N, C-alpha and C positions, 0 to 999 in steps of 0.2 A: 721432624715431631710439632706438631702442634700443642700450642697453650693454650685453654679455654675454660670458660668457666661457665657453668649452665645458674642460673636465678631467676626465678621466676619473674615474668617483665607484663605492664601492662600494655606496651605498641608495639611489641614484635617479638620474634622470635627469642626462647630462653638462651639460646646459644652465641656467647660472645668472643672476640678473641682477646689476646692479655692485653692489647690496646684498648678495649670497651667497641670494638666493631662488632657490628650485630650480625651473625650470620645465618643464611638460610639457608635451606633444602636446596637450590642453587651452589651455593659456595664447597659444601661434605658433600661426597659420594657416600653419602648413608643408604638403606635400604627406606623405602615411602614407610615403611609401619613404623618406624624407628620415630620417623618426623611425627607419626600420627601421633604415637605414643608422648614423644615431648610436648604436642600442641595439648594433648588430651590434660597431661598435668602441668599443664603452664594456666589452661582453662581452670583447673577447679582449682590451684594457689591462689591464680586471683580475690577467689573469695577472702581469702585470708588478709593479701594487702592493704586493706584500707584499717584495716580494724586496729584499734588502740590494744595497748596492752590488756585490760582484763577482758576485752573480745576474743585477745589469742591465748588466755589462760582456760577459758571457755572452750575453745576449739581446740586444745591441747592436745588429744588423739587422733584427731583429725589432721593436723598439723604433724605430726606423729608418721603418722602413713605416708603423708606427701613428702615428708623427707628422706625416708625408709626407699620410697620409687627416684627419688630424683638422684640420691648418691647410687642405685642401682646402673638410673639411666646414664650418670656420668663412666659408670666402670662399663660397663657395656659399648658408649660408644669411644673411649678409649680405643678399646678393642676393633672397633670397626674403623675409623680414621682412615687413610690409605697415607703409608710414611709414617706408623704412630700418633697418636696424639697423650699430652697430661689434661685430665677434665677437673677444673675443683670444683667446689660445689659451694653455695651460697643458699645459708639456710635461713630464710626470712622469720623463720620460728624461735632460733636460735641468736639470727642478727649478726653469722657470722660466718666467713668463711671455713669451708670443712673439706677433710681431704677425704675422697668418696671410699675408699679400700678397708 
């Protein structure tokens, strides 16, 4: 069983081990389309990361959509990781760790 966190990130892949180690496509045997979905989600969320509280309020609807997609990806990854995984989701919009399910 692996314990992972999905979090939008400027510098790398959005998946991390529980100790903070970044996980890349070579670290998990996930289908390539999942990595493509993760990358697309992360790219879209990067537009939100630098916003202040007021900027985030203006894009609340978009952040909700991104958070929903992130939670869906977290649940999907749990089912696809060989040996099983628990994936926590960090919502930039809410500023907190969430259980995806």
